[in-house]
C-alpha positions in Angstrom: 268.5 41.1 107.2 265.2 39.8 106.9 264.5 38.3 103.5 260.9 38.0 101.7 260.5 34.0 101.0 259.7 34.0 96.9 256.1 33.1 96.1 257.1 29.9 94.3 258.3 28.6 97.6 255.4 29.4 99.5 253.0 27.6 96.9 255.4 24.6 96.2 253.4 21.3 97.1 254.3 19.9 100.3 254.6 16.5 99.2 252.1 13.4 98.2 248.3 13.9 98.5 248.5 11.5 101.5 250.7 13.9 103.0 248.1 16.5 102.4 244.8 15.2 103.9 247.4 13.7 106.7 248.2 16.8 108.0 244.7 18.0 107.3 242.9 15.8 109.6 243.0 16.6 113.1 243.2 14.8 116.0 239.8 14.8 118.6 239.8 16.8 120.9 239.0 14.6 123.7 237.4 11.0 123.8 234.1 10.3 122.6 233.3 8.9 125.9 234.3 11.5 128.1 232.7 14.4 125.9 229.3 12.3 125.7 229.2 12.1 129.3 229.7 16.1 129.9 226.9 16.1 128.0 224.6 14.7 130.0 226.1 16.6 132.8 226.0 19.8 132.1 222.2 19.1 130.4 220.9 17.1 133.5 221.7 20.5 135.3 219.1 22.9 136.4 220.6 26.2 136.4 221.4 29.0 133.4 223.5 28.4 130.3 226.3 30.7 131.7 226.7 29.4 135.0 226.6 25.5 134.4 230.7 25.6 134.5 232.8 24.4 137.4 234.5 28.4 137.4 231.6 30.0 135.5 229.9 31.5 138.9 233.2 33.7 138.5 233.6 35.4 135.5 230.3 35.9 135.5 228.9 37.1 138.6 232.3 37.7 141.0 234.2 39.6 138.3 230.9 42.3 137.1 230.6 42.7 141.0 233.6 43.6 142.0 234.1 45.8 139.2 230.5 47.2 139.9 231.6 47.7 143.3 235.2 49.5 142.6 233.7 51.9 139.6 230.6 53.1 142.3 233.3 53.9 145.6 235.7 55.6 143.2 232.6 57.7 141.6 231.4 58.1 145.7 235.2 59.5 146.3 235.7 61.5 143.5 232.2 63.4 144.2 232.8 63.7 148.4 236.8 65.2 146.8 234.8 67.9 144.6 232.1 69.0 147.0 234.8 69.7 149.8 237.6 71.2 147.6 240.0 68.1 148.7 242.9 67.3 145.9 242.7 70.5 143.9 245.6 71.7 142.1 246.8 75.0 142.5 
């Protein structure tokens, strides 16, 4: 059976101040040189902001275009079926 921990155990200190500080400080996500190189690359491209990445054209253009095409095709099929009385339940 699951027991809720007591408030004292939740708020108990972890250890020394140095240990708490070490837990709060995170390692950098990437090296500064790599980040600077990526920033220079992205700032030098003459494309809109949402198309600057390698795979951004897929998420910004291809997926919405596919969804719009599918929606239009299914709507046209439904209108055709209603106009000709196809697929009615009796």
